[in-house]
Structure formats: structure tokens, C-alpha cells
C-alpha positions, 0 to 999 in steps of 0.5 A, spaced: 903 129 745 902 137 745 901 140 753 895 144 753 896 151 755 891 153 761 893 160 763 888 165 761 894 171 761 900 171 757 907 170 760 913 174 758 920 171 760 922 176 766 927 176 771 926 180 777 929 179 784 923 178 789 924 178 797 918 174 800 916 171 806 915 163 807 913 160 814 915 167 817 922 167 814 924 172 809 927 169 803 930 171 796 928 168 789 927 170 782 922 170 777 922 166 771 916 169 768 910 174 769 903 176 767 898 180 770 895 175 773 901 171 776 909 169 776 913 163 776 918 164 782 924 160 781 927 158 788 930 152 791 925 150 796 918 153 794 912 154 799 907 149 798 901 149 794 895 153 798 900 158 801 899 166 801 905 169 800 907 177 801 912 179 796 917 185 794 918 185 787 924 189 785 925 191 777 930 196 774 924 201 774 922 200 782 919 195 787 912 193 788 909 190 794 904 184 791 901 178 794 899 171 791 897 164 792 902 158 791 898 154 786 903 149 784 910 148 786 916 143 783 922 141 787 927 139 782 934 139 785 937 135 779 936 141 774 936 148 777 939 152 772 934 149 766 928 154 764 922 150 766 925 145 769 928 148 776 925 148 783 919 154 784 912 156 785 907 158 780 903 164 784 897 167 782 897 174 784 891 176 789 890 183 785 890 181 778 892 186 773 897 189 778 902 192 774 910 191 776 914 197 775 917 197 768 913 192 765 
């Protein structure tokens, strides 16, 4: 059975370093995929759905501060290195269409 794609914007596989604030604490993670509307933040302990997240995304061409809201989160410590399987959070950007340096 095929899973219906619900994303409106196409995502591209991109790995960027991200510093983000979670419960008042600064943490680091990586993106797994990004689009103009959102990103998947691969992190061992993702923020909960509904959380507002301030992020600094660093690419080879510079850094950009962005904000977003956690739409969903997945905690899967059994397969942390597998694409699409590890823990992380789907984040909808507060300013859709924001461009990240180098994308």
C-alpha cells in the first residue's frame, strides 16, 4: 500500500548543521531534508509537537536564523543512522519560502 504524500513543497536531501533552542537549552542537530516550507531536524531527542523552535541553520555559504513549529516528532533510538528512520522532528517554517544560503 502506497503512502500518500501530504507535503505541498518538494523536499531535497540536504545535511546542514543546525543550532536550536529546546526548553531554554541550546542543542545541535542536522537537517535530513529541507524545502522552502519546512525541514526534518534529525536529533536524538526531538522537541514535542507544537513547540516553537528558533534555529540557526549553517550551510557552506553562510548561516540563517529561522523559526518554526514542530508538526510531528519521532523517537526511534533503535535505528539512528537510517535515513527516514531515526529520531527527529518535522518542522514547518514560520516564514514559508525563506531561502537558506546555498539552496
